[in-house]
Structures are given as C-alpha cells and as structure tokens.
LUMKOL-328681 format. One record per residue (C-alpha): z negated, y negated, x negated; residue in three letters; residue number from 1. Coordinates in nm, 2 decimals. Example, Ala and Ser with C-alpha at 12.3 -4.5 7.8 and 13.67 -1.06 7.14 Angstrom:
BEGIN
+--------+--------+--------+------+-----+
!     zz !     yy !     xx ! type ! seq !
+--------+--------+--------+------+-----+
!  -0.78 !   0.45 !  -1.23 !  ALA !   1 !
!  -0.71 !   0.11 !  -1.37 !  SER !   2 !
+--------+--------+--------+------+-----+
//
This chain:
BEGIN
+--------+--------+--------+------+-----+
!     zz !     yy !     xx ! type ! seq !
+--------+--------+--------+------+-----+
!  -9.01 !  -8.52 ! -11.81 !  UNK !   1 !
!  -8.70 !  -8.45 ! -12.03 !  UNK !   2 !
!  -8.68 !  -8.57 ! -12.39 !  UNK !   3 !
!  -8.55 !  -8.92 ! -12.47 !  UNK !   4 !
!  -8.14 !  -8.87 ! -12.53 !  UNK !   5 !
!  -8.07 !  -9.17 ! -12.79 !  UNK !   6 !
!  -7.68 !  -9.12 ! -12.76 !  UNK !   7 !
!  -7.74 !  -9.19 ! -12.40 !  UNK !   8 !
!  -7.95 !  -9.47 ! -12.41 !  UNK !   9 !
!  -7.71 !  -9.63 ! -12.70 !  UNK !  10 !
!  -7.47 !  -9.59 ! -12.41 !  UNK !  11 !
!  -7.66 !  -9.74 ! -12.14 !  UNK !  12 !
!  -7.50 ! -10.07 ! -11.99 !  UNK !  13 !
!  -7.83 ! -10.20 ! -11.93 !  UNK !  14 !
!  -8.07 ! -10.36 ! -12.23 !  UNK !  15 !
!  -8.42 ! -10.45 ! -12.08 !  UNK !  16 !
!  -8.74 ! -10.59 ! -12.22 !  UNK !  17 !
!  -9.06 ! -10.53 ! -12.05 !  UNK !  18 !
!  -9.33 ! -10.80 ! -12.03 !  UNK !  19 !
!  -9.70 ! -10.68 ! -12.00 !  UNK !  20 !
!  -9.57 ! -10.32 ! -12.12 !  UNK !  21 !
!  -9.93 ! -10.18 ! -12.22 !  UNK !  22 !
!  -9.92 !  -9.81 ! -12.29 !  UNK !  23 !
!  -9.55 !  -9.78 ! -12.18 !  UNK !  24 !
!  -9.56 !  -9.62 ! -11.82 !  UNK !  25 !
!  -9.27 !  -9.86 ! -11.69 !  UNK !  26 !
!  -9.09 !  -9.87 ! -12.03 !  UNK !  27 !
!  -9.09 !  -9.46 ! -12.05 !  UNK !  28 !
!  -8.96 !  -9.42 ! -11.68 !  UNK !  29 !
!  -8.69 !  -9.66 ! -11.72 !  UNK !  30 !
!  -8.58 !  -9.50 ! -12.04 !  UNK !  31 !
!  -8.61 !  -9.12 ! -11.86 !  UNK !  32 !
!  -8.34 !  -9.33 ! -11.61 !  UNK !  33 !
!  -8.12 !  -9.39 ! -11.90 !  UNK !  34 !
!  -8.19 !  -9.76 ! -11.96 !  UNK !  35 !
!  -8.23 !  -9.86 ! -12.29 !  UNK !  36 !
!  -8.52 ! -10.07 ! -12.38 !  UNK !  37 !
!  -8.53 ! -10.31 ! -12.68 !  UNK !  38 !
!  -8.92 ! -10.42 ! -12.66 !  UNK !  39 !
!  -9.25 ! -10.39 ! -12.48 !  UNK !  40 !
!  -9.47 ! -10.70 ! -12.51 !  UNK !  41 !
!  -9.82 ! -10.68 ! -12.45 !  UNK !  42 !
! -10.15 ! -10.85 ! -12.60 !  UNK !  43 !
! -10.35 ! -10.53 ! -12.62 !  UNK !  44 !
! -10.33 ! -10.39 ! -12.96 !  UNK !  45 !
! -10.48 ! -10.10 ! -12.84 !  UNK !  46 !
! -10.19 ! -10.00 ! -12.65 !  UNK !  47 !
!  -9.91 ! -10.06 ! -12.94 !  UNK !  48 !
!  -9.95 !  -9.67 ! -13.06 !  UNK !  49 !
!  -9.89 !  -9.52 ! -12.72 !  UNK !  50 !
!  -9.58 !  -9.77 ! -12.69 !  UNK !  51 !
!  -9.41 !  -9.70 ! -12.99 !  UNK !  52 !
!  -9.50 !  -9.33 ! -13.05 !  UNK !  53 !
!  -9.36 !  -9.22 ! -12.70 !  UNK !  54 !
!  -9.07 !  -9.48 ! -12.62 !  UNK !  55 !
!  -8.77 !  -9.39 ! -12.87 !  UNK !  56 !
!  -8.69 !  -9.71 ! -13.04 !  UNK !  57 !
!  -8.85 ! -10.00 ! -12.84 !  UNK !  58 !
!  -9.03 ! -10.24 ! -13.03 !  UNK !  59 !
!  -9.38 ! -10.35 ! -12.94 !  UNK !  60 !
!  -9.46 ! -10.73 ! -12.98 !  UNK !  61 !
!  -9.83 ! -10.86 ! -12.97 !  UNK !  62 !
!  -9.71 ! -11.17 ! -12.77 !  UNK !  63 !
!  -9.91 ! -11.38 ! -12.57 !  UNK !  64 !
!  -9.61 ! -11.48 ! -12.35 !  UNK !  65 !
!  -9.80 ! -11.80 ! -12.20 !  UNK !  66 !
!  -9.76 ! -11.94 ! -12.57 !  UNK !  67 !
!  -9.40 ! -11.80 ! -12.57 !  UNK !  68 !
!  -9.08 ! -11.98 ! -12.50 !  UNK !  69 !
!  -8.78 ! -11.84 ! -12.36 !  UNK !  70 !
!  -8.52 ! -11.80 ! -12.65 !  UNK !  71 !
!  -8.79 ! -11.58 ! -12.80 !  UNK !  72 !
!  -8.75 ! -11.32 ! -12.50 !  UNK !  73 !
!  -8.38 ! -11.41 ! -12.47 !  UNK !  74 !
!  -8.29 ! -11.29 ! -12.83 !  UNK !  75 !
!  -8.44 ! -10.92 ! -12.76 !  UNK !  76 !
!  -8.18 ! -10.86 ! -12.54 !  UNK !  77 !
!  -7.88 ! -10.65 ! -12.67 !  UNK !  78 !
!  -7.58 ! -10.86 ! -12.67 !  UNK !  79 !
!  -7.33 ! -10.70 ! -12.48 !  UNK !  80 !
!  -7.53 ! -10.56 ! -12.20 !  UNK !  81 !
!  -7.62 ! -10.61 ! -11.87 !  UNK !  82 !
!  -7.99 ! -10.81 ! -11.92 !  UNK !  83 !
!  -8.32 ! -10.65 ! -11.71 !  UNK !  84 !
!  -8.62 ! -10.81 ! -11.75 !  UNK !  85 !
!  -8.91 ! -10.57 ! -11.61 !  UNK !  86 !
!  -9.28 ! -10.67 ! -11.60 !  UNK !  87 !
!  -9.61 ! -10.57 ! -11.43 !  UNK !  88 !
!  -9.81 ! -10.85 ! -11.43 !  UNK !  89 !
! -10.18 ! -10.76 ! -11.47 !  UNK !  90 !
! -10.30 ! -10.64 ! -11.10 !  UNK !  91 !
! -10.67 ! -10.79 ! -11.13 !  UNK !  92 !
! -10.61 ! -11.10 ! -11.03 !  UNK !  93 !
! -10.49 ! -11.01 ! -10.70 !  UNK !  94 !
! -10.71 ! -10.70 ! -10.64 !  UNK !  95 !
! -10.98 ! -10.68 ! -10.40 !  UNK !  96 !
! -11.23 ! -10.60 ! -10.68 !  UNK !  97 !
! -11.20 ! -11.00 ! -10.75 !  UNK !  98 !
! -11.49 ! -11.07 ! -10.52 !  UNK !  99 !
! -11.32 ! -11.39 ! -10.35 !  UNK ! 100 !
! -11.22 ! -11.58 ! -10.65 !  UNK ! 101 !
! -10.96 ! -11.83 ! -10.51 !  UNK ! 102 !
! -10.75 ! -11.85 ! -10.82 !  UNK ! 103 !
! -10.78 ! -11.61 ! -11.09 !  UNK ! 104 !
! -10.69 ! -11.76 ! -11.44 !  UNK ! 105 !
! -10.47 ! -11.47 ! -11.51 !  UNK ! 106 !
! -10.24 ! -11.57 ! -11.18 !  UNK ! 107 !
! -10.02 ! -11.76 ! -11.41 !  UNK ! 108 !
!  -9.89 ! -11.46 ! -11.57 !  UNK ! 109 !
!  -9.68 ! -11.41 ! -11.30 !  UNK ! 110 !
!  -9.56 ! -11.78 ! -11.30 !  UNK ! 111 !
!  -9.45 ! -11.71 ! -11.66 !  UNK ! 112 !
!  -9.24 ! -11.43 ! -11.55 !  UNK ! 113 !
!  -9.06 ! -11.66 ! -11.30 !  UNK ! 114 !
!  -9.05 ! -11.95 ! -11.62 !  UNK ! 115 !
!  -8.86 ! -11.70 ! -11.83 !  UNK ! 116 !
!  -8.60 ! -11.57 ! -11.53 !  UNK ! 117 !
!  -8.54 ! -11.90 ! -11.47 !  UNK ! 118 !
!  -8.44 ! -12.00 ! -11.84 !  UNK ! 119 !
!  -8.30 ! -11.69 ! -11.93 !  UNK ! 120 !
!  -8.12 ! -11.56 ! -11.56 !  UNK ! 121 !
!  -8.09 ! -11.21 ! -11.66 !  UNK ! 122 !
!  -7.87 ! -11.04 ! -11.43 !  UNK ! 123 !
!  -8.15 ! -10.78 ! -11.30 !  UNK ! 124 !
!  -8.52 ! -10.81 ! -11.27 !  UNK ! 125 !
!  -8.79 ! -10.57 ! -11.16 !  UNK ! 126 !
!  -9.16 ! -10.65 ! -11.06 !  UNK ! 127 !
!  -9.44 ! -10.45 ! -11.00 !  UNK ! 128 !
!  -9.80 ! -10.50 ! -10.85 !  UNK ! 129 !
! -10.07 ! -10.43 ! -10.64 !  UNK ! 130 !
!  -9.98 ! -10.48 ! -10.27 !  UNK ! 131 !
! -10.27 ! -10.73 ! -10.26 !  UNK ! 132 !
! -10.00 ! -10.97 ! -10.40 !  UNK ! 133 !
!  -9.86 ! -10.99 ! -10.07 !  UNK ! 134 !
! -10.17 ! -11.08 !  -9.89 !  UNK ! 135 !
! -10.44 ! -11.29 ! -10.11 !  UNK ! 136 !
! -10.20 ! -11.36 ! -10.35 !  UNK ! 137 !
!  -9.94 ! -11.49 ! -10.16 !  UNK ! 138 !
!  -9.90 ! -11.81 ! -10.26 !  UNK ! 139 !
!  -9.78 ! -11.68 ! -10.60 !  UNK ! 140 !
!  -9.57 ! -11.43 ! -10.46 !  UNK ! 141 !
!  -9.39 ! -11.70 ! -10.29 !  UNK ! 142 !
!  -9.33 ! -11.92 ! -10.56 !  UNK ! 143 !
!  -9.22 ! -11.63 ! -10.73 !  UNK ! 144 !
!  -8.94 ! -11.54 ! -10.49 !  UNK ! 145 !
!  -8.83 ! -11.94 ! -10.45 !  UNK ! 146 !
!  -8.78 ! -11.93 ! -10.80 !  UNK ! 147 !
!  -8.54 ! -11.62 ! -10.78 !  UNK ! 148 !
!  -8.34 ! -11.75 ! -10.47 !  UNK ! 149 !
!  -8.35 ! -12.09 ! -10.66 !  UNK ! 150 !
!  -8.15 ! -11.86 ! -10.92 !  UNK ! 151 !
!  -7.91 ! -11.70 ! -10.67 !  UNK ! 152 !
!  -8.09 ! -11.39 ! -10.71 !  UNK ! 153 !
!  -8.03 ! -11.08 ! -10.43 !  UNK ! 154 !
!  -8.40 ! -10.95 ! -10.38 !  UNK ! 155 !
!  -8.56 ! -10.65 ! -10.21 !  UNK ! 156 !
!  -8.94 ! -10.60 ! -10.24 !  UNK ! 157 !
!  -9.17 ! -10.41 ! -10.04 !  UNK ! 158 !
!  -9.51 ! -10.22 ! -10.05 !  UNK ! 159 !
!  -9.43 !  -9.80 ! -10.13 !  UNK ! 160 !
!  -9.65 !  -9.52 ! -10.19 !  UNK ! 161 !
!  -9.59 !  -9.37 ! -10.52 !  UNK ! 162 !
!  -9.65 !  -9.00 ! -10.38 !  UNK ! 163 !
!  -9.31 !  -9.05 ! -10.21 !  UNK ! 164 !
!  -9.16 !  -9.09 ! -10.59 !  UNK ! 165 !
!  -9.34 !  -8.77 ! -10.70 !  UNK ! 166 !
!  -9.70 !  -8.94 ! -10.84 !  UNK ! 167 !
!  -9.94 !  -8.69 ! -10.73 !  UNK ! 168 !
! -10.18 !  -8.95 ! -10.61 !  UNK ! 169 !
! -10.22 !  -9.19 ! -10.35 !  UNK ! 170 !
! -10.10 !  -9.51 ! -10.50 !  UNK ! 171 !
!  -9.93 !  -9.80 ! -10.32 !  UNK ! 172 !
!  -9.74 ! -10.08 ! -10.51 !  UNK ! 173 !
!  -9.58 ! -10.39 ! -10.45 !  UNK ! 174 !
!  -9.22 ! -10.31 ! -10.62 !  UNK ! 175 !
!  -8.95 ! -10.57 ! -10.64 !  UNK ! 176 !
!  -8.56 ! -10.53 ! -10.75 !  UNK ! 177 !
!  -8.35 ! -10.84 ! -10.79 !  UNK ! 178 !
!  -8.01 ! -10.89 ! -10.88 !  UNK ! 179 !
!  -7.74 ! -11.18 ! -10.96 !  UNK ! 180 !
!  -7.48 ! -10.92 ! -10.94 !  UNK ! 181 !
!  -7.49 ! -10.85 ! -10.59 !  UNK ! 182 !
!  -7.72 ! -10.69 ! -10.30 !  UNK ! 183 !
!  -7.95 ! -10.44 ! -10.40 !  UNK ! 184 !
!  -8.20 ! -10.23 ! -10.22 !  UNK ! 185 !
!  -8.56 ! -10.03 ! -10.33 !  UNK ! 186 !
!  -8.46 !  -9.70 ! -10.35 !  UNK ! 187 !
!  -8.62 !  -9.47 ! -10.11 !  UNK ! 188 !
!  -8.86 !  -9.16 ! -10.21 !  UNK ! 189 !
!  -8.73 !  -8.81 ! -10.21 !  UNK ! 190 !
!  -9.08 !  -8.68 ! -10.10 !  UNK ! 191 !
!  -9.11 !  -8.79 !  -9.78 !  UNK ! 192 !
!  -9.35 !  -8.56 !  -9.56 !  UNK ! 193 !
!  -9.70 !  -8.50 !  -9.68 !  UNK ! 194 !
!  -9.56 !  -8.14 !  -9.73 !  UNK ! 195 !
!  -9.36 !  -8.25 !  -9.97 !  UNK ! 196 !
!  -9.61 !  -8.45 ! -10.18 !  UNK ! 197 !
!  -9.73 !  -8.33 ! -10.51 !  UNK ! 198 !
! -10.09 !  -8.22 ! -10.51 !  UNK ! 199 !
! -10.36 !  -8.24 ! -10.80 !  UNK ! 200 !
! -10.32 !  -7.88 ! -10.82 !  UNK ! 201 !
!  -9.97 !  -7.87 ! -10.90 !  UNK ! 202 !
! -10.04 !  -8.16 ! -11.18 !  UNK ! 203 !
! -10.35 !  -8.03 ! -11.30 !  UNK ! 204 !
! -10.43 !  -7.68 ! -11.22 !  UNK ! 205 !
! -10.31 !  -7.52 ! -11.52 !  UNK ! 206 !
! -10.53 !  -7.74 ! -11.79 !  UNK ! 207 !
! -10.81 !  -7.50 ! -11.93 !  UNK ! 208 !
! -11.19 !  -7.56 ! -11.80 !  UNK ! 209 !
! -11.42 !  -7.78 ! -11.98 !  UNK ! 210 !
! -11.79 !  -7.88 ! -11.89 !  UNK ! 211 !
! -11.91 !  -8.24 ! -11.87 !  UNK ! 212 !
! -11.94 !  -8.39 ! -12.22 !  UNK ! 213 !
! -11.68 !  -8.17 ! -12.40 !  UNK ! 214 !
! -11.37 !  -8.19 ! -12.51 !  UNK ! 215 !
! -11.10 !  -7.92 ! -12.55 !  UNK ! 216 !
! -11.02 !  -7.82 ! -12.91 !  UNK ! 217 !
! -10.65 !  -7.83 ! -12.86 !  UNK ! 218 !
! -10.63 !  -8.15 ! -12.67 !  UNK ! 219 !
! -10.85 !  -8.49 ! -12.77 !  UNK ! 220 !
! -10.75 !  -8.63 ! -12.44 !  UNK ! 221 !
! -10.89 !  -8.35 ! -12.25 !  UNK ! 222 !
! -11.24 !  -8.48 ! -12.26 !  UNK ! 223 !
! -11.49 !  -8.52 ! -11.99 !  UNK ! 224 !
! -11.75 !  -8.79 ! -11.96 !  UNK ! 225 !
! -12.12 !  -8.65 ! -12.03 !  UNK ! 226 !
! -12.33 !  -8.67 ! -11.72 !  UNK ! 227 !
! -12.69 !  -8.81 ! -11.68 !  UNK ! 228 !
! -12.93 !  -8.51 ! -11.56 !  UNK ! 229 !
! -12.95 !  -8.70 ! -11.20 !  UNK ! 230 !
! -12.57 !  -8.69 ! -11.19 !  UNK ! 231 !
! -12.52 !  -8.35 ! -11.33 !  UNK ! 232 !
! -12.74 !  -8.24 ! -11.00 !  UNK ! 233 !
! -12.51 !  -8.48 ! -10.75 !  UNK ! 234 !
! -12.23 !  -8.31 ! -10.86 !  UNK ! 235 !
! -12.33 !  -7.96 ! -10.85 !  UNK ! 236 !
! -12.47 !  -8.05 ! -10.49 !  UNK ! 237 !
! -12.10 !  -8.18 ! -10.41 !  UNK ! 238 !
! -11.91 !  -7.91 ! -10.22 !  UNK ! 239 !
! -11.57 !  -7.83 ! -10.42 !  UNK ! 240 !
! -11.22 !  -7.93 ! -10.28 !  UNK ! 241 !
! -11.31 !  -8.25 ! -10.11 !  UNK ! 242 !
! -11.71 !  -8.31 ! -10.10 !  UNK ! 243 !
! -11.86 !  -8.62 ! -10.09 !  UNK ! 244 !
! -12.25 !  -8.76 ! -10.16 !  UNK ! 245 !
! -12.26 !  -8.72 !  -9.76 !  UNK ! 246 !
! -12.33 !  -8.34 !  -9.82 !  UNK ! 247 !
! -12.61 !  -8.40 ! -10.05 !  UNK ! 248 !
! -12.99 !  -8.36 !  -9.97 !  UNK ! 249 !
! -13.14 !  -8.69 !  -9.88 !  UNK ! 250 !
! -13.37 !  -8.73 ! -10.23 !  UNK ! 251 !
! -13.02 !  -8.72 ! -10.42 !  UNK ! 252 !
! -12.86 !  -9.00 ! -10.27 !  UNK ! 253 !
! -12.84 !  -9.38 ! -10.40 !  UNK ! 254 !
! -13.08 !  -9.63 ! -10.18 !  UNK ! 255 !
! -12.77 !  -9.84 ! -10.18 !  UNK ! 256 !
! -12.53 !  -9.61 ! -10.01 !  UNK ! 257 !
! -12.83 !  -9.53 !  -9.71 !  UNK ! 258 !
! -12.77 !  -9.87 !  -9.60 !  UNK ! 259 !
! -12.51 ! -10.01 !  -9.37 !  UNK ! 260 !
! -12.33 ! -10.20 !  -9.63 !  UNK ! 261 !
! -12.28 !  -9.91 !  -9.84 !  UNK ! 262 !
! -12.11 !  -9.70 !  -9.58 !  UNK ! 263 !
! -11.77 !  -9.80 !  -9.68 !  UNK ! 264 !
! -11.83 !  -9.63 ! -10.01 !  UNK ! 265 !
! -11.79 !  -9.30 !  -9.90 !  UNK ! 266 !
! -11.57 !  -9.16 ! -10.15 !  UNK ! 267 !
! -11.77 !  -9.26 ! -10.46 !  UNK ! 268 !
! -11.94 !  -8.96 ! -10.62 !  UNK ! 269 !
! -11.66 !  -8.73 ! -10.42 !  UNK ! 270 !
! -11.47 !  -8.44 ! -10.56 !  UNK ! 271 !
! -11.06 !  -8.44 ! -10.54 !  UNK ! 272 !
! -10.89 !  -8.22 ! -10.33 !  UNK ! 273 !
! -10.70 !  -7.91 ! -10.50 !  UNK ! 274 !
! -10.38 !  -7.92 ! -10.25 !  UNK ! 275 !
! -10.36 !  -8.31 ! -10.20 !  UNK ! 276 !
! -10.29 !  -8.60 ! -10.40 !  UNK ! 277 !
! -10.54 !  -8.78 ! -10.59 !  UNK ! 278 !
! -10.69 !  -9.13 ! -10.50 !  UNK ! 279 !
! -10.55 !  -9.43 ! -10.72 !  UNK ! 280 !
! -10.61 !  -9.38 ! -11.09 !  UNK ! 281 !
! -10.81 !  -9.63 ! -11.18 !  UNK ! 282 !
! -10.94 !  -9.82 ! -11.52 !  UNK ! 283 !
! -11.28 !  -9.64 ! -11.44 !  UNK ! 284 !
! -11.09 !  -9.31 ! -11.34 !  UNK ! 285 !
! -11.34 !  -9.10 ! -11.58 !  UNK ! 286 !
! -11.65 !  -9.15 ! -11.41 !  UNK ! 287 !
! -11.78 !  -8.98 ! -11.10 !  UNK ! 288 !
! -11.96 !  -9.31 ! -10.97 !  UNK ! 289 !
! -11.63 !  -9.53 ! -10.99 !  UNK ! 290 !
! -11.45 !  -9.34 ! -10.69 !  UNK ! 291 !
! -11.33 !  -9.00 ! -10.59 !  UNK ! 292 !
! -11.27 !  -8.90 ! -10.91 !  UNK ! 293 !
! -11.48 !  -8.58 ! -10.95 !  UNK ! 294 !
! -11.27 !  -8.24 ! -11.05 !  UNK ! 295 !
! -11.20 !  -8.02 ! -10.75 !  UNK ! 296 !
! -11.41 !  -7.74 ! -10.86 !  UNK ! 297 !
! -11.54 !  -7.82 ! -11.21 !  UNK ! 298 !
! -11.86 !  -8.00 ! -11.22 !  UNK ! 299 !
! -11.75 !  -8.31 ! -11.40 !  UNK ! 300 !
! -11.55 !  -8.61 ! -11.35 !  UNK ! 301 !
! -11.18 !  -8.56 ! -11.45 !  UNK ! 302 !
! -11.07 !  -8.60 ! -11.80 !  UNK ! 303 !
! -10.81 !  -8.85 ! -11.97 !  UNK ! 304 !
! -10.54 !  -8.59 ! -12.00 !  UNK ! 305 !
! -10.60 !  -8.50 ! -11.61 !  UNK ! 306 !
! -10.58 !  -8.91 ! -11.54 !  UNK ! 307 !
! -10.26 !  -8.92 ! -11.74 !  UNK ! 308 !
! -10.08 !  -8.65 ! -11.55 !  UNK ! 309 !
! -10.19 !  -8.78 ! -11.21 !  UNK ! 310 !
! -10.01 !  -9.08 ! -11.34 !  UNK ! 311 !
!  -9.68 !  -8.87 ! -11.41 !  UNK ! 312 !
!  -9.72 !  -8.92 ! -11.79 !  UNK ! 313 !
!  -9.59 !  -8.61 ! -11.97 !  UNK ! 314 !
!  -9.83 !  -8.38 ! -12.09 !  UNK ! 315 !
!  -9.71 !  -8.47 ! -12.45 !  UNK ! 316 !
!  -9.74 !  -8.86 ! -12.44 !  UNK ! 317 !
!  -9.99 !  -8.97 ! -12.71 !  UNK ! 318 !
! -10.23 !  -9.25 ! -12.64 !  UNK ! 319 !
! -10.42 !  -9.26 ! -12.95 !  UNK ! 320 !
! -10.35 !  -9.21 ! -13.32 !  UNK ! 321 !
! -10.47 !  -8.90 ! -13.42 !  UNK ! 322 !
! -10.68 !  -8.99 ! -13.70 !  UNK ! 323 !
! -10.88 !  -9.20 ! -13.52 !  UNK ! 324 !
! -11.17 !  -9.13 ! -13.31 !  UNK ! 325 !
! -11.05 !  -9.16 ! -12.92 !  UNK ! 326 !
! -11.17 !  -9.52 ! -12.77 !  UNK ! 327 !
! -11.21 !  -9.33 ! -12.41 !  UNK ! 328 !
! -11.27 !  -9.68 ! -12.24 !  UNK ! 329 !
! -10.94 !  -9.83 ! -12.41 !  UNK ! 330 !
! -10.74 !  -9.52 ! -12.31 !  UNK ! 331 !
! -10.88 !  -9.54 ! -11.94 !  UNK ! 332 !
! -10.78 !  -9.89 ! -11.92 !  UNK ! 333 !
! -10.42 !  -9.81 ! -12.04 !  UNK ! 334 !
! -10.39 !  -9.51 ! -11.78 !  UNK ! 335 !
! -10.54 !  -9.69 ! -11.50 !  UNK ! 336 !
! -10.32 !  -9.99 ! -11.56 !  UNK ! 337 !
! -10.00 !  -9.84 ! -11.63 !  UNK ! 338 !
!  -9.68 !  -9.81 ! -11.39 !  UNK ! 339 !
!  -9.65 !  -9.43 ! -11.29 !  UNK ! 340 !
!  -9.35 !  -9.34 ! -11.50 !  UNK ! 341 !
!  -9.21 !  -9.12 ! -11.21 !  UNK ! 342 !
!  -9.20 !  -9.44 ! -11.00 !  UNK ! 343 !
!  -9.02 !  -9.64 ! -11.30 !  UNK ! 344 !
!  -8.76 !  -9.36 ! -11.34 !  UNK ! 345 !
!  -8.66 !  -9.38 ! -10.96 !  UNK ! 346 !
!  -8.66 !  -9.78 ! -11.04 !  UNK ! 347 !
!  -8.43 !  -9.72 ! -11.34 !  UNK ! 348 !
!  -8.20 !  -9.48 ! -11.16 !  UNK ! 349 !
!  -8.13 !  -9.75 ! -10.88 !  UNK ! 350 !
!  -8.07 ! -10.02 ! -11.14 !  UNK ! 351 !
!  -7.79 !  -9.78 ! -11.31 !  UNK ! 352 !
!  -7.63 !  -9.70 ! -10.98 !  UNK ! 353 !
!  -7.64 ! -10.06 ! -10.88 !  UNK ! 354 !
!  -7.48 ! -10.18 ! -11.20 !  UNK ! 355 !
!  -7.22 !  -9.88 ! -11.14 !  UNK ! 356 !
!  -7.16 !  -9.95 ! -10.83 !  UNK ! 357 !
!  -7.06 ! -10.31 ! -10.90 !  UNK ! 358 !
!  -6.84 ! -10.23 ! -11.19 !  UNK ! 359 !
!  -6.62 !  -9.94 ! -11.04 !  UNK ! 360 !
!  -6.32 ! -10.08 ! -10.90 !  UNK ! 361 !
!  -6.26 ! -10.10 ! -10.54 !  UNK ! 362 !
!  -6.03 !  -9.90 ! -10.32 !  UNK ! 363 !
+--------+--------+--------+------+-----+
//
C-alpha cells in the first residue's frame, strides 16, 4: 500500500469515525482510499499503539460505546464534511464458535451502533461482520436494517469473498453500505476468478525462512510458535503444499479426530497451499492445531507477520511498541479480528465515488 497523503486526506469530502476500530484495518483501508478518519474507538488497550502509529492523524479513544451518548460521537466529525460512521462490531457473538448460545451478551454492540445512527444520522454508514450475522444473528441484523430504513437510508448489503478484493485468503464477510444522499451499491471486486486471486506465495513467499520457536532478528513479528515434540513430528509428517493429518501414520493422529465426530476437522494441523489463497485468518491463526495454519513447506505454523500480510496489512505495519516484549496472543487477536485493509480500501473508494456522483452537476 502507498504512504498516506495528508494533504489528500485533509481535502477529502468525507469525515469518518471508526467504531470497534481494533488495530485499524478498516481505518487504514479508508485512509488509503482517501477518506479522512478522525478517530477510532475501541476498548482494547493493546490496540492503541498499532492504531495511532499507522493511521495518520486519527485519534484512538478507549471508550466503552455502551456507556457513551451520541453527542460524544457526533462532535468527533469535521463540521464541514460528509459524515461516515463506520464499524465492525466484534464478530464472536454471531460466529459458529459460540456453541449455540441463543443471545450472546455482546450482541448489544450492534444495537448501540444503530442507536448512534438513529441519533446522529450521519450521511453515510458502513458495517462489516461475519456471514453468520445473516443467519443465527438475523434478528439482530433485521433490527439494524429497520433502523436504517426508518432513518431513510438507501442500503445495500451482501456477503462477499475477500479474495475478490485482493486479499490472499478465503475470507467471507457480510458488508453493508448505507447512504442518506442517494442509492448506493457495494462495489464488485476486481479479482473475479480463481486465476486472478492473490496467493499465499505472492503474499509471504519472499519472507526469510525461520524455524518453529524462532524469531527473525530484523522483524519481531516474524516469529513462529514453539512446537511440542509430538507436534513437531506431526508437522514433519505433513506433506508440503496442502498436506493434512490424513497423511500421518496412525500413531500420530489424535484419537478425537479418528472418531466420526472428528471427521469435519480435517483441516486442523494442515499446511497451506503456496498457489492458493490462505484460509480465513482467525484470532488463533499462529497455531497449527487451530486450523490449516501450517506453513506450506517450513515445519511450523505461520508467523504473526505472515498472518498480517495475509490480512493485507502492509509489511511496515507496526502492531507493538518497539521497547516492549511482544504479547503474541494480543497481536494475533488484533490481526484475526481486523477488517482486511484491501477490502476496506475498496469500500472507501466506492463511498468517495458515491459522494462525487451525488455532488456532480447533472447534464
């Protein structure tokens, strides 16, 4: 990604505030598109350094939005610009991994997003979440959509595959755009066939090799988790470029995976393919036992830097203060929870084109 152009951002017709900003994936993509982001709001104290270090003049506000009223959000926007309220409410409440909980305590975060929209009525809204929001979270989504309809927004939403927007991972997300200025449409991706999709090789193939448990001396995030002796045997027994636990000798296989109920976890302990997109980066993507997160041909899980690149963060993105020991769990969580900046950039470009089309004189 290109360096941020402050003069271009100052001239932007859009002023944005990013709710649930995390490490800044959504903010960074909007900035790359040319949208000025005034502030990001999140409760995670670990996210502040990453957010402010990489995202121009955007402020980080460690706020609990459930305890905030609309005026505190409204005053963050630049007064002479079109306002964009953006956000990716934490996706865990709607994920398949919440094991049947009927109403997760965090579902209210999307309701709070709707509360701010109804009170502030920003001209533009964008929201991103997991596809399950349209399924097991459908009641919450419908309430959100009804709020937008009541506030006279034009709305477009659908589930997209991030590979079509330049992300080298098979990540499906629910994306929504809304506008009080006129009809708006979610942009089509530029990479519409598997032959065009970016691959693991293109994203991380140039990084130097390291061993499990090691850290590269020039990049503290190019660090791989240490493997137990048994897991070291397992990864060595996994064929390069897409191998899985089905290739292991029986003595290495987990008992739970040999039962019929474990058959659906076939990707766990698997290696990525060099010439395909990676699987979805999660908050546990630096461990081989958490999915197909094995390096294609090195005997280890992917590193934090590799995960960030697969999420389309630039290689220069700084997630942790240089003077502090890296909290790998916190960094992996920030990377896995992030909106891929390339997806966010595409949405930002579409929002700018929408605003310019509305403001352009008609022939």
